[in-house]
Biopython code that builds the backbone (N, CA, C, O; Angstrom):
import numpy as np
from Bio.PDB.StructureBuilder import StructureBuilder

atoms = [
    (1, "VAL", "N", (-6.978, -12.897, -33.536)),
    (1, "VAL", "CA", (-5.889, -13.039, -32.547)),
    (1, "VAL", "C", (-5.531, -11.678, -31.951)),
    (1, "VAL", "O", (-5.313, -11.551, -30.746)),
    (2, "LYS", "N", (-5.475, -10.676, -32.807)),
    (2, "LYS", "CA", (-5.128, -9.332, -32.313)),
    (2, "LYS", "C", (-6.103, -8.855, -31.229)),
    (2, "LYS", "O", (-5.691, -8.346, -30.187)),
    (3, "ASP", "N", (-7.391, -9.029, -31.494)),
    (3, "ASP", "CA", (-8.394, -8.602, -30.509)),
    (3, "ASP", "C", (-8.161, -9.276, -29.167)),
    (3, "ASP", "O", (-8.270, -8.658, -28.108)),
    (4, "ARG", "N", (-7.843, -10.539, -29.240)),
    (4, "ARG", "CA", (-7.615, -11.300, -28.014)),
    (4, "ARG", "C", (-6.411, -10.735, -27.260)),
    (4, "ARG", "O", (-6.462, -10.578, -26.040)),
    (5, "GLU", "N", (-5.339, -10.433, -27.973)),
    (5, "GLU", "CA", (-4.145, -9.865, -27.336)),
    (5, "GLU", "C", (-4.461, -8.536, -26.668)),
    (5, "GLU", "O", (-4.014, -8.267, -25.554)),
    (6, "ILE", "N", (-5.237, -7.710, -27.361)),
    (6, "ILE", "CA", (-5.617, -6.408, -26.804)),
    (6, "ILE", "C", (-6.424, -6.600, -25.521)),
    (6, "ILE", "O", (-6.222, -5.884, -24.540)),
    (7, "THR", "N", (-7.335, -7.564, -25.535)),
    (7, "THR", "CA", (-8.145, -7.851, -24.347)),
    (7, "THR", "C", (-7.265, -8.266, -23.179)),
    (7, "THR", "O", (-7.460, -7.811, -22.052)),
    (8, "VAL", "N", (-6.303, -9.126, -23.454)),
    (8, "VAL", "CA", (-5.388, -9.579, -22.402)),
    (8, "VAL", "C", (-4.621, -8.399, -21.820)),
    (8, "VAL", "O", (-4.490, -8.277, -20.603)),
    (9, "ILE", "N", (-4.117, -7.533, -22.691)),
    (9, "ILE", "CA", (-3.374, -6.358, -22.233)),
    (9, "ILE", "C", (-4.271, -5.447, -21.403)),
    (9, "ILE", "O", (-3.859, -4.964, -20.348)),
    (10, "ASN", "N", (-5.492, -5.209, -21.872)),
    (10, "ASN", "CA", (-6.428, -4.370, -21.121)),
    (10, "ASN", "C", (-6.730, -4.958, -19.752)),
    (10, "ASN", "O", (-6.750, -4.237, -18.754)),
    (11, "ASN", "N", (-6.963, -6.256, -19.700)),
    (11, "ASN", "CA", (-7.231, -6.919, -18.421)),
    (11, "ASN", "C", (-6.048, -6.777, -17.483)),
    (11, "ASN", "O", (-6.214, -6.545, -16.285)),
    (12, "TYR", "N", (-4.843, -6.919, -18.041)),
    (12, "TYR", "CA", (-3.634, -6.802, -17.241)),
    (12, "TYR", "C", (-3.519, -5.398, -16.655)),
    (12, "TYR", "O", (-3.180, -5.231, -15.484)),
    (13, "GLU", "N", (-3.806, -4.389, -17.482)),
    (13, "GLU", "CA", (-3.734, -3.005, -17.007)),
    (13, "GLU", "C", (-4.762, -2.733, -15.919)),
    (13, "GLU", "O", (-4.481, -2.024, -14.954)),
    (14, "VAL", "N", (-5.954, -3.298, -16.078)),
    (14, "VAL", "CA", (-6.995, -3.135, -15.060)),
    (14, "VAL", "C", (-6.542, -3.762, -13.742)),
    (14, "VAL", "O", (-6.691, -3.165, -12.676)),
    (15, "GLU", "N", (-5.988, -4.972, -13.828)),
    (15, "GLU", "CA", (-5.492, -5.645, -12.629)),
    (15, "GLU", "C", (-4.387, -4.830, -11.966)),
    (15, "GLU", "O", (-4.330, -4.711, -10.742)),
    (16, "LEU", "N", (-3.510, -4.270, -12.799)),
    (16, "LEU", "CA", (-2.410, -3.458, -12.293)),
    (16, "LEU", "C", (-2.939, -2.238, -11.547)),
    (16, "LEU", "O", (-2.458, -1.901, -10.465)),
    (17, "GLU", "N", (-3.933, -1.582, -12.137)),
    (17, "GLU", "CA", (-4.533, -0.418, -11.486)),
    (17, "GLU", "C", (-5.181, -0.802, -10.164)),
    (17, "GLU", "O", (-5.066, -0.084, -9.170)),
    (18, "ARG", "N", (-5.862, -1.938, -10.165)),
    (18, "ARG", "CA", (-6.492, -2.420, -8.942)),
    (18, "ARG", "C", (-5.448, -2.668, -7.864)),
    (18, "ARG", "O", (-5.619, -2.287, -6.706)),
    (19, "HIS", "N", (-4.363, -3.316, -8.273)),
    (19, "HIS", "CA", (-3.278, -3.628, -7.346)),
    (19, "HIS", "C", (-2.657, -2.344, -6.799)),
    (19, "HIS", "O", (-2.392, -2.241, -5.601)),
    (20, "ASN", "N", (-2.424, -1.362, -7.680)),
    (20, "ASN", "CA", (-1.878, -0.077, -7.241)),
    (20, "ASN", "C", (-2.805, 0.623, -6.266)),
    (20, "ASN", "O", (-2.358, 1.177, -5.261)),
    (21, "ALA", "N", (-4.096, 0.600, -6.561)),
    (21, "ALA", "CA", (-5.074, 1.221, -5.666)),
    (21, "ALA", "C", (-5.049, 0.535, -4.309)),
    (21, "ALA", "O", (-5.120, 1.187, -3.267)),
    (22, "PHE", "N", (-4.946, -0.784, -4.335)),
    (22, "PHE", "CA", (-4.856, -1.565, -3.105)),
    (22, "PHE", "C", (-3.611, -1.172, -2.314)),
    (22, "PHE", "O", (-3.680, -0.932, -1.108)),
    (23, "LEU", "N", (-2.470, -1.109, -3.008)),
    (23, "LEU", "CA", (-1.223, -0.726, -2.341)),
    (23, "LEU", "C", (-1.320, 0.666, -1.738)),
    (23, "LEU", "O", (-0.893, 0.883, -0.604)),
    (24, "HIS", "N", (-1.879, 1.611, -2.487)),
    (24, "HIS", "CA", (-1.996, 2.980, -1.987)),
    (24, "HIS", "C", (-2.888, 3.043, -0.759)),
    (24, "HIS", "O", (-2.601, 3.786, 0.179)),
    (25, "SER", "N", (-3.968, 2.269, -0.757)),
    (25, "SER", "CA", (-4.842, 2.271, 0.418)),
    (25, "SER", "C", (-4.124, 1.658, 1.609)),
    (25, "SER", "O", (-4.287, 2.119, 2.739)),
    (26, "LYS", "N", (-3.327, 0.618, 1.364)),
    (26, "LYS", "CA", (-2.561, -0.003, 2.443)),
    (26, "LYS", "C", (-1.510, 0.961, 2.990)),
    (26, "LYS", "O", (-1.305, 1.045, 4.201)),
    (27, "ILE", "N", (-0.846, 1.688, 2.085)),
    (27, "ILE", "CA", (0.166, 2.656, 2.518)),
    (27, "ILE", "C", (-0.482, 3.762, 3.341)),
    (27, "ILE", "O", (0.047, 4.158, 4.380)),
    (28, "ALA", "N", (-1.621, 4.257, 2.882)),
    (28, "ALA", "CA", (-2.329, 5.305, 3.616)),
    (28, "ALA", "C", (-2.744, 4.800, 4.995)),
    (28, "ALA", "O", (-2.585, 5.496, 5.998)),
    (29, "GLU", "N", (-3.276, 3.585, 5.029)),
    (29, "GLU", "CA", (-3.667, 2.945, 6.281)),
    (29, "GLU", "C", (-2.467, 2.856, 7.215)),
    (29, "GLU", "O", (-2.534, 3.209, 8.393)),
    (30, "SER", "N", (-1.375, 2.373, 6.648)),
    (30, "SER", "CA", (-0.166, 2.150, 7.418)),
    (30, "SER", "C", (0.408, 3.463, 7.940)),
    (30, "SER", "O", (0.883, 3.529, 9.073)),
    (31, "GLU", "N", (0.364, 4.519, 7.105)),
    (31, "GLU", "CA", (0.860, 5.824, 7.539)),
    (31, "GLU", "C", (0.074, 6.340, 8.731)),
    (31, "GLU", "O", (0.642, 6.928, 9.651)),
    (32, "SER", "N", (-1.234, 6.118, 8.713)),
    (32, "SER", "CA", (-2.031, 6.625, 9.823)),
    (32, "SER", "C", (-1.692, 5.880, 11.113)),
    (32, "SER", "O", (-1.834, 6.436, 12.202)),
    (33, "PHE", "N", (-1.249, 4.637, 11.002)),
    (33, "PHE", "CA", (-0.830, 3.889, 12.188)),
    (33, "PHE", "C", (0.594, 4.221, 12.625)),
    (33, "PHE", "O", (0.850, 4.466, 13.804)),
    (34, "HIS", "N", (1.507, 4.227, 11.676)),
    (34, "HIS", "CA", (2.932, 4.259, 12.011)),
    (34, "HIS", "C", (3.635, 5.557, 11.637)),
    (34, "HIS", "O", (4.842, 5.678, 11.847)),
    (35, "GLY", "N", (2.912, 6.530, 11.089)),
    (35, "GLY", "CA", (3.606, 7.676, 10.529)),
    (35, "GLY", "C", (4.372, 7.251, 9.287)),
    (35, "GLY", "O", (4.016, 6.257, 8.654)),
    (36, "SER", "N", (5.415, 7.984, 8.929)),
    (36, "SER", "CA", (6.115, 7.704, 7.675)),
    (36, "SER", "C", (6.842, 6.359, 7.704)),
    (36, "SER", "O", (7.145, 5.803, 6.648)),
    (37, "SER", "N", (7.124, 5.831, 8.893)),
    (37, "SER", "CA", (7.777, 4.529, 8.968)),
    (37, "SER", "C", (6.874, 3.426, 8.430)),
    (37, "SER", "O", (7.347, 2.340, 8.095)),
    (38, "GLY", "N", (5.564, 3.706, 8.345)),
    (38, "GLY", "CA", (4.636, 2.735, 7.783)),
    (38, "GLY", "C", (4.997, 2.350, 6.364)),
    (38, "GLY", "O", (4.804, 1.202, 5.965)),
    (39, "ILE", "N", (5.519, 3.294, 5.595)),
    (39, "ILE", "CA", (5.877, 3.007, 4.206)),
    (39, "ILE", "C", (7.023, 2.001, 4.155)),
    (39, "ILE", "O", (6.957, 1.030, 3.401)),
    (40, "SER", "N", (8.057, 2.215, 4.937)),
    (40, "SER", "CA", (9.183, 1.285, 4.909)),
    (40, "SER", "C", (8.773, -0.086, 5.437)),
    (40, "SER", "O", (9.280, -1.113, 4.985)),
    (41, "TYR", "N", (7.848, -0.092, 6.402)),
    (41, "TYR", "CA", (7.301, -1.356, 6.899)),
    (41, "TYR", "C", (6.589, -2.109, 5.776)),
    (41, "TYR", "O", (6.789, -3.310, 5.598)),
    (42, "LEU", "N", (5.760, -1.391, 5.025)),
    (42, "LEU", "CA", (5.031, -2.021, 3.928)),
    (42, "LEU", "C", (5.960, -2.489, 2.822)),
    (42, "LEU", "O", (5.792, -3.583, 2.282)),
    (43, "ILE", "N", (6.935, -1.663, 2.488)),
    (43, "ILE", "CA", (7.888, -2.044, 1.443)),
    (43, "ILE", "C", (8.588, -3.342, 1.833)),
    (43, "ILE", "O", (8.817, -4.208, 0.989)),
    (44, "SER", "N", (8.926, -3.472, 3.113)),
    (44, "SER", "CA", (9.597, -4.695, 3.553)),
    (44, "SER", "C", (8.693, -5.917, 3.411)),
    (44, "SER", "O", (9.179, -7.022, 3.170)),
    (45, "ILE", "N", (7.378, -5.726, 3.558)),
    (45, "ILE", "CA", (6.444, -6.836, 3.373)),
    (45, "ILE", "C", (6.409, -7.275, 1.917)),
    (45, "ILE", "O", (6.402, -8.470, 1.622)),
    (46, "PHE", "N", (6.387, -6.304, 1.007)),
    (46, "PHE", "CA", (6.149, -6.623, -0.395)),
    (46, "PHE", "C", (7.410, -7.009, -1.149)),
    (46, "PHE", "O", (7.333, -7.413, -2.309)),
    (47, "HIS", "N", (8.570, -6.892, -0.515)),
    (47, "HIS", "CA", (9.806, -7.258, -1.220)),
    (47, "HIS", "C", (10.423, -8.533, -0.682)),
    (47, "HIS", "O", (11.464, -8.970, -1.172)),
]
sb = StructureBuilder()
sb.init_structure("model")
sb.init_model(0)
sb.init_chain("A")
sb.init_seg("    ")
for serial, (resi, resn, name, xyz) in enumerate(atoms, 1):
    if name == "N":
        sb.init_residue(resn, " ", resi, " ")
    sb.init_atom(name, np.array(xyz, "f"), 0.0, 1.0, " ", f" {name:<3s}", serial, name[0])
structure = sb.get_structure()
């Protein structure tokens, strides 16, 4: 059971990292379009 729990946690962390990388690429993309206002635009989408 312990091994399984560790696997689940590891998978979750990997997904989290992927999601963060995705968000950072979107923010960078958005900044190049909108300047710094791109960040507030993106935050409004995700909240």
